[in-house]
C-alpha positions as MATLAB code, in Angstrom:
seq = 'XXXXXXXXXXXXXXXXXXXXXXXXXXXXXXXXXXXXXXXXXXXXXXXXXXXXXXXXXXXXXXXXXXXXXXXXXXXXXXXXXXXXXXXXXXXXXXXXXXXXXXXXXXXXXXXXXXXXXXXXXXXXXXXXXXXXXXXXXXXXXXXXXXXXXXXXXXXXXXXXXXXXXXXXXXXXXXXXXXXXXXXXXXXXXXXXXXXXXXXXXXXXXXXXXXXXXXXXXXXXXXXXXXXXXXXXXXXXXXXXXXXXXXXXXXXXXXXXXXXXXXXXXXXXXXXXXXXXXXXXXXXXXXXXXXXXXXXXXXXXXXXXXXXXXXXXXXXXXXXXXXXXXXXXXXXXXXXXXXXXXXXXXXXXXXXXXXXXXXXXXXXXXXXXXXXXXXXXXXXXXXXXXXXXXXXXXXXXXXXXXXXXXXXXXXXXXXXXXXXXXXXXXXXXXXXXXXXXXXXXXXXXXXXXXXXXXXXXXXXXXXXXXXXXXXXXXXXXXXXXXXXXXXXXXXXXXXXXXXXXXXXXXXXXXXXXXXXXXXXXXXXXXXXXXXXXXXXXXXXXXXXXXXXXXXXXXXXXXXXXXXXXXXXXXXXXXXXXXXXXXXXXXXXXXXXXXXXXXXXXXXXXXXXXXXXXXXXXXXXXXXXX';
ca = [
      57.511 -134.885   21.006;
      57.131 -131.958   23.155;
      53.758 -130.056   22.799;
      54.351 -127.300   25.471;
      50.851 -125.782   26.205;
      49.150 -126.790   23.068;
      45.911 -128.485   23.219;
      45.933 -132.159   22.255;
      44.904 -132.584   18.811;
      40.818 -132.848   18.497;
      39.236 -136.320   17.626;
      37.618 -134.111   14.359;
      40.899 -132.985   13.520;
      42.383 -136.295   13.252;
      39.530 -137.916   11.445;
      40.186 -135.253    8.930;
      43.638 -136.352    8.525;
      42.419 -139.779    8.202;
      39.947 -139.376    5.696;
      42.693 -136.971    3.738;
      44.954 -139.778    3.962;
      42.216 -142.498    2.955;
      41.247 -140.021   -0.256;
      44.480 -139.913   -1.178;
      44.994 -143.477   -1.044;
      41.834 -143.975   -3.000;
      42.867 -141.949   -5.841;
      45.996 -143.272   -6.384;
      44.014 -146.743   -5.890;
      41.568 -145.865   -8.556;
      44.464 -144.554  -10.908;
      46.606 -147.789  -11.082;
      42.983 -150.091  -11.601;
      41.503 -147.743  -14.251;
      40.684 -144.130  -13.111;
      38.746 -142.231  -15.342;
      35.354 -143.338  -15.905;
      34.340 -144.345  -19.544;
      32.330 -141.732  -20.281;
      29.429 -143.686  -22.210;
      28.772 -145.614  -18.978;
      27.755 -142.223  -17.368;
      24.719 -142.672  -19.838;
      21.670 -144.402  -18.024;
      20.415 -145.430  -21.600;
      18.089 -148.242  -20.079;
      16.076 -145.476  -18.075;
      15.618 -143.565  -21.293;
      11.762 -142.635  -21.338;
       9.942 -141.570  -24.973;
       8.869 -138.095  -24.768;
       8.498 -137.022  -28.024;
       7.816 -133.331  -29.132;
       5.794 -132.440  -32.032;
       7.900 -129.401  -31.804;
      11.435 -130.706  -31.948;
      13.391 -131.820  -34.980;
      16.809 -133.186  -36.072;
      18.094 -133.661  -39.672;
      21.195 -134.890  -40.356;
      23.238 -134.549  -43.798;
      24.886 -135.807  -45.992;
      22.305 -138.941  -45.394;
      24.828 -141.129  -47.879;
      28.226 -141.182  -46.961;
      31.062 -142.554  -48.865;
      30.099 -142.231  -52.288;
      34.128 -141.889  -53.438;
      34.512 -144.811  -51.230;
      35.608 -143.066  -48.010;
      35.451 -144.782  -44.607;
      34.910 -141.788  -42.522;
      32.848 -138.410  -43.122;
      31.815 -135.387  -41.299;
      27.713 -134.783  -40.410;
      25.679 -132.179  -39.810;
      23.329 -132.114  -37.215;
      20.742 -129.481  -37.344;
      18.643 -129.035  -34.328;
      15.720 -127.054  -33.193;
      13.579 -127.546  -30.143;
      11.120 -125.033  -28.532;
      11.673 -125.960  -25.032;
      15.376 -126.193  -25.023;
      17.523 -126.802  -21.459;
      21.223 -126.702  -20.418;
      21.549 -130.431  -20.047;
      20.135 -131.300  -23.789;
      22.549 -133.570  -25.681;
      22.555 -135.681  -29.246;
      23.408 -139.513  -28.942;
      24.675 -141.142  -32.174;
      23.224 -144.817  -32.385;
      24.395 -147.499  -34.745;
      22.065 -149.292  -35.926;
      19.857 -146.321  -36.183;
      16.571 -148.274  -35.761;
      16.692 -149.203  -31.952;
      13.786 -150.411  -29.825;
      12.954 -153.130  -27.556;
      12.864 -155.991  -29.461;
      16.702 -155.867  -29.283;
      17.281 -156.120  -25.487;
      17.519 -159.072  -24.166;
      14.778 -161.239  -22.335;
      14.123 -159.887  -18.613;
      13.467 -162.721  -16.075;
      12.028 -160.648  -13.544;
       8.275 -160.505  -14.924;
       8.052 -157.359  -12.374;
      10.605 -155.744  -14.335;
       9.785 -153.296  -17.482;
      11.668 -154.250  -20.642;
      13.762 -150.791  -21.289;
      13.423 -148.942  -24.565;
      16.718 -148.669  -25.409;
      19.157 -151.476  -24.559;
      22.688 -150.359  -26.305;
      24.683 -147.113  -25.545;
      24.814 -144.682  -28.299;
      28.447 -144.987  -30.154;
      29.137 -141.283  -29.124;
      27.158 -137.968  -27.888;
      27.147 -134.336  -27.321;
      25.962 -131.696  -25.279;
      23.148 -129.350  -28.131;
      24.903 -126.372  -26.550;
      28.305 -126.843  -27.765;
      28.355 -125.006  -30.616;
      25.840 -122.250  -29.595;
      25.783 -121.257  -25.930;
      22.564 -119.485  -26.847;
      20.920 -122.986  -27.335;
      18.482 -122.672  -24.312;
      17.587 -119.013  -25.656;
      17.238 -120.105  -29.283;
      16.131 -123.673  -29.176;
      18.891 -124.270  -32.456;
      22.155 -126.059  -32.558;
      24.431 -127.406  -35.431;
      26.639 -130.219  -34.688;
      29.151 -131.456  -36.386;
      29.935 -135.349  -35.834;
      32.689 -137.367  -37.393;
      31.877 -140.705  -38.496;
      33.578 -143.967  -39.688;
      32.113 -146.967  -41.864;
      30.769 -149.498  -39.112;
      28.690 -151.860  -40.635;
      25.501 -150.273  -40.086;
      23.255 -147.145  -40.687;
      23.369 -144.053  -38.042;
      20.562 -141.540  -36.381;
      20.753 -138.883  -34.265;
      18.657 -138.817  -30.843;
      17.948 -135.478  -29.212;
      17.283 -136.008  -25.348;
      16.579 -134.039  -22.792;
      16.790 -134.970  -19.136;
      20.828 -135.113  -19.103;
      22.677 -138.257  -18.809;
      21.050 -139.609  -15.826;
      17.692 -139.361  -16.904;
      17.302 -139.113  -20.494;
      14.416 -138.504  -21.806;
      13.944 -138.930  -26.084;
      12.636 -136.119  -26.959;
      13.577 -136.504  -31.176;
      14.845 -138.793  -33.714;
      16.530 -137.558  -37.073;
      16.288 -139.196  -40.786;
      18.854 -142.500  -41.083;
      22.138 -141.674  -42.770;
      24.438 -144.794  -43.890;
      27.775 -145.754  -45.703;
      27.693 -146.516  -49.643;
      29.117 -149.693  -48.826;
      28.641 -150.316  -45.174;
      30.435 -153.774  -45.391;
      33.315 -153.182  -46.892;
      36.566 -153.792  -45.725;
      38.192 -151.461  -43.765;
      41.251 -150.378  -41.123;
      43.966 -152.905  -41.852;
      46.217 -153.605  -39.204;
      49.999 -155.484  -40.216;
      51.798 -157.566  -37.610;
      54.450 -159.817  -37.501;
      54.078 -163.402  -38.729;
      55.560 -166.111  -36.231;
      58.644 -166.321  -38.735;
      60.680 -163.348  -40.001;
      59.771 -163.524  -43.207;
      55.724 -163.360  -42.878;
      53.410 -160.801  -42.117;
      50.100 -160.295  -41.261;
      47.409 -158.450  -42.737;
      44.062 -158.284  -39.772;
      41.029 -156.089  -41.138;
      37.070 -155.788  -40.226;
      34.584 -155.994  -42.820;
      30.333 -157.056  -42.881;
      30.985 -160.050  -45.326;
      30.546 -163.288  -43.542;
      32.021 -166.325  -45.028;
      28.579 -167.401  -46.603;
      28.410 -164.006  -48.371;
      32.179 -163.407  -49.936;
      35.422 -165.102  -50.040;
      38.093 -162.765  -48.257;
      41.696 -162.879  -49.571;
      44.536 -160.033  -50.177;
      45.972 -159.260  -53.224;
      49.879 -158.221  -52.954;
      53.138 -158.611  -54.124;
      56.834 -156.515  -54.460;
      55.978 -153.225  -55.687;
      56.036 -152.757  -59.634;
      55.858 -156.563  -59.728;
      52.997 -159.068  -60.968;
      50.454 -159.631  -57.330;
      48.909 -162.951  -56.347;
      46.210 -163.720  -53.870;
      46.189 -165.114  -50.619;
      43.153 -166.079  -48.047;
      42.340 -165.294  -45.373;
      40.626 -166.708  -42.016;
      37.652 -164.936  -40.575;
      36.644 -164.799  -37.072;
      33.949 -163.374  -35.012;
      32.149 -163.136  -31.563;
      28.495 -163.143  -29.955;
      27.391 -161.481  -27.050;
      27.831 -164.609  -25.237;
      31.550 -164.250  -25.358;
      31.779 -161.666  -22.830;
      31.999 -162.261  -19.801;
      29.844 -159.145  -18.175;
      28.253 -155.848  -18.022;
      28.470 -153.636  -20.063;
      30.069 -156.086  -23.071;
      27.493 -158.619  -22.754;
      24.721 -155.560  -21.997;
      24.383 -151.945  -22.920;
      27.712 -151.804  -24.733;
      27.456 -154.628  -26.657;
      27.801 -154.106  -30.614;
      28.294 -156.509  -33.555;
      31.835 -155.940  -33.883;
      31.169 -157.721  -37.915;
      34.150 -160.165  -39.125;
      37.576 -159.823  -38.412;
      39.924 -161.403  -41.470;
      43.414 -161.978  -41.502;
      45.644 -162.886  -43.947;
      49.325 -164.232  -43.797;
      51.327 -163.431  -46.349;
      54.790 -165.899  -46.390;
      58.208 -166.437  -47.884;
      58.906 -161.980  -48.101;
      62.080 -160.851  -49.292;
      63.759 -158.866  -46.594;
      63.168 -155.267  -46.549;
      61.250 -154.891  -49.614;
      58.218 -152.925  -50.314;
      54.972 -154.963  -51.336;
      51.750 -153.370  -52.318;
      48.392 -154.952  -51.116;
      44.941 -154.214  -51.100;
      41.860 -156.247  -49.328;
      39.610 -157.899  -51.118;
      36.151 -159.971  -51.048;
      34.607 -161.912  -53.982;
      31.023 -161.966  -53.906;
      28.889 -164.996  -54.614;
      27.676 -162.943  -58.006;
      31.348 -163.115  -59.429;
      31.927 -159.734  -58.342;
      34.946 -158.076  -56.665;
      34.643 -155.625  -53.686;
      38.001 -153.594  -53.208;
      39.694 -151.552  -50.728;
      41.756 -148.984  -51.436;
      45.638 -149.560  -52.098;
      47.950 -149.737  -49.269;
      52.235 -150.739  -48.978;
      54.423 -152.022  -46.105;
      58.354 -152.820  -45.994;
      58.801 -156.643  -45.157;
      60.849 -157.222  -42.117;
      64.872 -157.771  -42.263;
      66.351 -160.958  -42.122;
      67.529 -161.256  -38.346;
      70.440 -160.072  -37.535;
      70.794 -158.419  -40.540;
      73.070 -155.198  -40.328;
      70.518 -151.829  -41.280;
      68.818 -149.196  -40.114;
      65.863 -150.398  -37.648;
      63.814 -147.992  -35.602;
      61.430 -149.008  -33.169;
      58.415 -146.894  -31.548;
      57.220 -148.043  -27.853;
      54.268 -146.644  -25.813;
      51.584 -147.781  -23.688;
      48.079 -146.587  -22.362;
      47.212 -144.511  -25.804;
      43.572 -145.107  -26.041;
      40.700 -143.813  -28.222;
      40.083 -139.893  -28.908;
      37.369 -138.203  -30.979;
      38.377 -135.529  -33.536;
      34.777 -133.825  -33.533;
      35.188 -132.938  -29.969;
      32.507 -135.527  -29.087;
      31.944 -135.369  -24.851;
      32.374 -139.424  -24.690;
      35.788 -138.806  -24.628;
      36.512 -135.574  -22.910;
      39.657 -135.157  -20.863;
      39.677 -139.318  -20.897;
      42.460 -139.721  -23.115;
      44.066 -135.954  -23.716;
      46.848 -136.805  -25.416;
      45.786 -139.660  -27.777;
      45.422 -137.781  -31.145;
      48.497 -136.269  -30.081;
      50.745 -139.130  -30.060;
      49.135 -140.444  -32.938;
      49.258 -137.835  -35.055;
      52.725 -136.998  -34.190;
      53.142 -140.932  -35.138;
      52.204 -140.356  -38.582;
      54.031 -137.556  -39.389;
      57.259 -139.427  -38.386;
      55.947 -142.481  -40.335;
      58.754 -142.745  -43.079;
      60.995 -142.894  -40.275;
      59.088 -145.981  -38.403;
      59.539 -149.714  -39.086;
      57.867 -151.293  -36.538;
      55.582 -150.129  -32.916;
      54.510 -151.614  -30.109;
      51.612 -150.345  -27.816;
      52.087 -152.659  -24.635;
      48.767 -152.488  -23.689;
      45.542 -150.565  -22.604;
      44.653 -150.024  -26.244;
      41.176 -148.590  -26.198;
      39.884 -148.397  -23.080;
      36.612 -149.513  -24.339;
      35.992 -151.158  -21.117;
      33.168 -152.924  -22.556;
      31.653 -150.453  -25.503;
      32.351 -152.780  -28.328;
      31.816 -150.011  -31.270;
      35.006 -148.442  -29.182;
      36.775 -150.807  -31.242;
      36.282 -150.244  -34.402;
      36.776 -146.673  -33.768;
      40.173 -147.478  -32.830;
      41.550 -149.145  -35.643;
      40.127 -146.594  -37.553;
      42.635 -143.862  -35.543;
      45.423 -145.622  -36.194;
      45.026 -147.626  -39.430;
      47.482 -144.528  -41.129;
      50.244 -146.241  -38.602;
      48.833 -150.167  -38.868;
      48.206 -150.466  -42.011;
      51.863 -149.743  -43.049;
      53.974 -150.916  -40.158;
      53.413 -153.755  -38.242;
      51.308 -152.575  -34.989;
      52.037 -154.873  -32.202;
      49.976 -154.986  -29.129;
      50.741 -156.400  -25.658;
      47.745 -157.321  -22.807;
      46.615 -155.120  -20.004;
      44.356 -154.441  -17.598;
      41.865 -152.590  -19.804;
      41.277 -155.463  -22.291;
      41.440 -158.586  -20.126;
      40.516 -158.286  -16.590;
      37.328 -159.659  -14.863;
      36.480 -161.467  -11.804;
      36.278 -165.340  -12.172;
      37.795 -165.440  -15.904;
      41.331 -166.866  -15.116;
      42.828 -163.461  -15.202;
      45.848 -163.014  -12.568;
      44.473 -159.947  -11.251;
      40.163 -159.851  -10.184;
      39.415 -156.470  -11.180;
      36.707 -155.474  -13.527;
      38.701 -153.209  -15.854;
      37.928 -155.105  -19.056;
      34.073 -153.848  -18.686;
      33.364 -157.555  -19.385;
      35.578 -157.900  -22.569;
      37.592 -160.571  -20.754;
      40.524 -160.298  -23.163;
      38.360 -161.181  -26.473;
      38.041 -157.996  -28.256;
      41.870 -157.718  -28.304;
      42.572 -161.587  -29.280;
      40.427 -161.211  -32.114;
      40.546 -157.316  -33.593;
      44.922 -157.906  -33.333;
      46.824 -160.675  -34.346;
      50.316 -161.580  -32.265;
      52.331 -164.462  -33.080;
      51.582 -166.007  -29.802;
      51.290 -170.161  -29.111;
      48.216 -169.145  -27.745;
      46.384 -166.040  -28.055;
      44.152 -166.560  -24.991;
      47.994 -166.099  -23.428;
      49.211 -162.948  -24.633;
      52.875 -163.638  -24.208;
      55.040 -163.867  -27.295;
      58.263 -163.440  -29.135;
      59.297 -161.966  -32.422;
      62.400 -160.742  -34.237;
      63.105 -157.633  -36.017;
      66.866 -157.535  -37.804;
      69.291 -156.800  -34.644;
      66.469 -156.704  -32.173;
      64.833 -159.451  -29.951;
      61.695 -158.741  -28.445;
      60.154 -160.479  -25.311;
      56.120 -159.557  -24.576;
      54.808 -160.647  -21.038;
      51.486 -160.498  -20.475;
      51.184 -159.265  -17.190;
      47.144 -160.152  -16.614;
      48.487 -163.807  -16.025;
      51.036 -164.900  -13.770;
      54.284 -164.666  -14.587;
      56.076 -165.837  -11.374;
      58.258 -168.347  -10.803;
      57.548 -171.882  -12.171;
      54.154 -170.626  -13.976;
      54.213 -171.354  -17.919;
      55.045 -167.497  -18.655;
      57.723 -167.754  -16.865;
      59.338 -170.585  -18.781;
      58.144 -168.798  -21.581;
      59.912 -165.664  -20.897;
      63.377 -167.880  -19.988;
      62.777 -169.364  -23.125;
      62.670 -166.014  -25.037;
      65.456 -164.547  -23.594;
      67.883 -167.581  -23.083;
      67.118 -168.050  -27.368;
      68.793 -165.335  -28.991;
      72.024 -165.328  -30.784;
      73.481 -161.873  -29.059;
      75.946 -162.096  -31.665;
      73.384 -161.828  -34.401;
      70.645 -159.794  -32.382;
      72.536 -157.653  -29.593;
      69.522 -155.804  -28.835;
      67.695 -157.823  -26.350;
      64.024 -155.853  -25.186;
      61.669 -156.983  -22.831;
      58.114 -155.584  -22.738;
      54.808 -155.687  -20.671;
      52.083 -153.473  -19.136;
      52.242 -153.528  -15.546;
      55.292 -152.366  -14.374;
      57.212 -155.235  -13.303;
      60.390 -153.348  -12.601;
      60.509 -149.939  -11.359;
      58.241 -146.608  -10.972;
      58.004 -143.997   -8.938;
      54.564 -143.395   -9.344;
      52.315 -142.177   -6.400;
      50.571 -145.361   -5.776;
      53.495 -147.470   -5.965;
      55.424 -145.029   -3.524;
      52.316 -145.757   -1.066;
      53.047 -149.686   -1.371;
      56.786 -148.670   -0.831;
      57.896 -151.269   -3.254;
      57.823 -148.579   -6.243;
      56.933 -152.066   -8.468;
      53.375 -153.764   -9.314;
      53.079 -156.295   -6.347;
      55.258 -159.479   -6.846;
      56.733 -157.594   -9.959;
      60.617 -157.935  -10.097;
      61.096 -160.701   -7.281;
      60.735 -163.548   -9.887;
      62.125 -162.307  -13.013;
      65.137 -159.811  -12.148;
      67.293 -162.826  -11.638;
      65.982 -163.495  -15.561;
      66.700 -159.780  -16.657;
      70.172 -160.309  -15.350;
      70.860 -163.688  -16.050;
      70.315 -163.142  -19.941;
      71.734 -159.465  -19.703;
      68.279 -157.596  -21.256;
      69.141 -154.196  -22.533;
      66.002 -152.421  -21.578;
      62.607 -153.311  -19.998;
      59.618 -151.133  -20.851;
      56.218 -150.912  -19.163;
      52.918 -148.901  -19.440;
      49.790 -148.928  -17.110;
      51.800 -145.986  -15.147;
      50.554 -142.778  -17.442;
      53.767 -140.728  -17.537;
      57.163 -141.045  -18.302;
      60.628 -142.691  -16.249;
      63.649 -144.087  -16.722;
      66.035 -145.565  -14.443;
      69.612 -146.106  -14.144;
      70.915 -149.665  -15.246;
      69.946 -151.512  -12.384;
      70.199 -155.309  -10.245;
      68.257 -155.523   -6.813;
      67.397 -151.798   -6.357;
      71.523 -151.010   -6.773;
      72.541 -148.875  -10.035;
      75.717 -150.510  -11.563;
      76.133 -147.901  -13.589;
      76.918 -144.053  -13.124;
      76.551 -142.695  -16.620;
      73.374 -140.974  -17.489;
      73.903 -140.596  -20.905;
      76.126 -142.993  -22.571;
      76.707 -146.584  -21.689;
      79.413 -149.002  -22.838;
      80.784 -152.216  -22.291;
      79.305 -154.728  -19.903;
      75.992 -155.635  -19.596;
      75.699 -155.239  -15.532;
      72.352 -154.182  -15.319;
      68.920 -153.820  -17.244;
      67.422 -150.212  -17.453;
      64.124 -150.000  -16.884;
      61.250 -147.407  -18.815;
      57.864 -146.780  -17.683;
      56.237 -145.120  -20.938;
      52.623 -145.356  -20.372;
      52.036 -141.494  -21.654;
      50.446 -142.282  -24.706;
      47.461 -140.922  -24.579;
      45.277 -141.826  -21.268;
      44.985 -139.124  -17.964;
      48.524 -138.623  -16.719;
      49.829 -140.246  -13.206;
      51.386 -138.561  -10.537;
      54.750 -139.641   -8.978;
      55.482 -139.816   -5.617;
      56.966 -137.280   -3.359;
      59.934 -139.488   -3.118;
      62.482 -139.495   -6.026;
      64.721 -142.797   -5.269;
      67.889 -142.585   -6.708;
      67.411 -145.121   -9.566;
      65.539 -142.783  -10.975;
      67.452 -140.651  -13.843;
      64.693 -138.851  -15.850;
      61.042 -138.330  -15.500;
      58.199 -136.322  -17.510;
      54.707 -135.772  -16.273;
      53.758 -135.846  -19.918;
      52.455 -137.455  -22.685;
      55.387 -139.123  -25.183;
      57.052 -142.581  -26.588;
      60.183 -144.051  -27.109;
      62.079 -144.479  -30.457;
      64.818 -146.604  -30.201;
      67.240 -146.915  -33.438;
      70.064 -149.471  -34.274;
      72.523 -148.039  -36.740;
      74.293 -151.756  -36.243;
      75.739 -154.272  -33.961;
      77.334 -152.159  -31.940;
      75.145 -148.862  -31.687;
      71.840 -147.931  -30.655;
      70.200 -145.279  -29.922;
      67.368 -144.429  -27.274;
      64.629 -141.197  -27.462;
      61.948 -140.189  -25.238;
      60.003 -137.821  -27.460;
      56.675 -135.696  -26.474;
      53.374 -136.372  -27.996;
      52.845 -132.255  -28.530;
      55.810 -131.396  -30.665;
      57.718 -134.932  -31.593;
      60.823 -133.243  -30.151;
      63.787 -135.133  -28.075;
      63.229 -134.944  -24.130;
      65.755 -137.680  -22.897;
      67.743 -140.012  -24.892;
      71.057 -141.984  -24.367;
      73.272 -143.998  -26.185;
      74.888 -147.373  -26.287;
      77.755 -148.794  -27.836;
      79.569 -152.152  -27.420;
      80.726 -155.487  -28.851;
      79.770 -158.625  -28.851;
      82.931 -159.673  -26.256;
      80.947 -156.994  -23.567;
      77.504 -159.248  -23.844;
      79.160 -162.240  -23.373;
      81.483 -160.843  -20.470;
      80.745 -162.472  -16.834;
      78.767 -159.833  -14.616;
      77.064 -160.405  -11.030;
      74.324 -162.916  -11.386;
      75.097 -163.371  -14.732;
      78.363 -165.614  -15.536;
      78.211 -169.121  -17.635;
      79.784 -172.139  -16.057;
      83.311 -172.594  -16.126;
      85.579 -175.361  -15.306;
      89.553 -175.702  -14.612;
      89.579 -178.989  -16.871;
      92.065 -177.772  -19.770;
];
């Protein structure tokens, strides 16, 4: 390079360039490993000092919620403070009566026991609704509360989030029945004719017997018992789940409804038989049972990842953290009559160790999960924690180390601590991998993946789908582009020969918060030049990143590989519609408007699946 008469670049300029490169790299690394600080973690609650002010008052109303059986209510908090400041904030605490007696023991005698040891379940700044709060000292805030098995109080703090000073505490409020059975989550059982129903309540088995009353719509109802699980603080692997993020999870019940008729509508309600002989009931729900494997009927599947939890009341704790979450949720609710099953492939709540957020997420998706199977996969924000057996030694789960996901939702895995499983839905076979455990050749999971792919009868179930959280296939995400591999490290090296051998139609991933679709591909090469319609032999697998369920978006690499057919920096989800054994429609929809922005169709016959392709041929002999 000819520099001419230009002086050499200065040391300072070179250092600036280096720092800029490092900054870009750290941003990309942070994104892929959990960028976006859990908003509750911004609160230094253990530093709280008591500074009660006689001129400060908080009043919450109504004081009794759920009088008509509601599990969600709006509460108004009126605030009056004679010494206001811009960083005043109001936290919602549940249980309402917090004090140092609930704090774990302090081993160091020189260390003072904190006054508050648990984070609020949500918070707002006092000036949210009244910009003149600092002048008038008055505000009226609206919070949406869900029934979470305990009472609530509202606390006014000054000093901001980093140096909170407790100024005033409101009256206590509660739901009429805090222990009520709530937030049912359907999931496929281990056989096609089984549906599981999981829900949360405040009733231990010593207080009440849990069950589900259910039956074909309009027919006699029967009762099925439920198993009950819970866990304690000592089941958490680290902080904040074990410390300020801890909250009693209540009791999680699962009932198994067996011997279901295919494609039939069933009604159900959750019940608890109290020791005094009285019953506590949930409201009534309904679902449609799964089709028989191979059954030729209309079947519609939704797939997305990384949605997270959001707040309809605008609480600051999730301000701009999961900005697309409610749009995705609401779009699915709007389209629910045209959905049969949902797959949420990892990074479920982004609770990151703040246990209260799991209740709030199950309440958010209840209109969906109570009506169609809501199948989940394990992501880094559910599982990863150092020295806990996760494949990645990060702290992304906030100390949950998989316990919340494994307990709050059912999946038909042989071992729910190892989150891989197979499930059939009519003409579909789904092989769900767990990227937070080793998937490489020789591992237990690799053996499962091959078994799942190899045991499907493609004449009856032609549509073979692979799904996992991290991108084991292809993505032109910025971070992957920096590494030059355009995949999760060690991603496709072991698995691509299985996808090819068993002719997987589509592989789905989350983790990267955007949308991208590849051509049918094998070993980095497109094997089909079509973009919108595929027919004939299955020469390669289409890879799809669909991680735009709701969390902050991920930027793409400046390089667009030749295999990348369509990409979108927006929130959305994929819908698959199988019309029969020969026709499949694929649609990518934006969460903002529900319109289709990318699509293709597949049409083929059984002989096309059987046909020999490169690295996908059955052995033959010349013998006759």
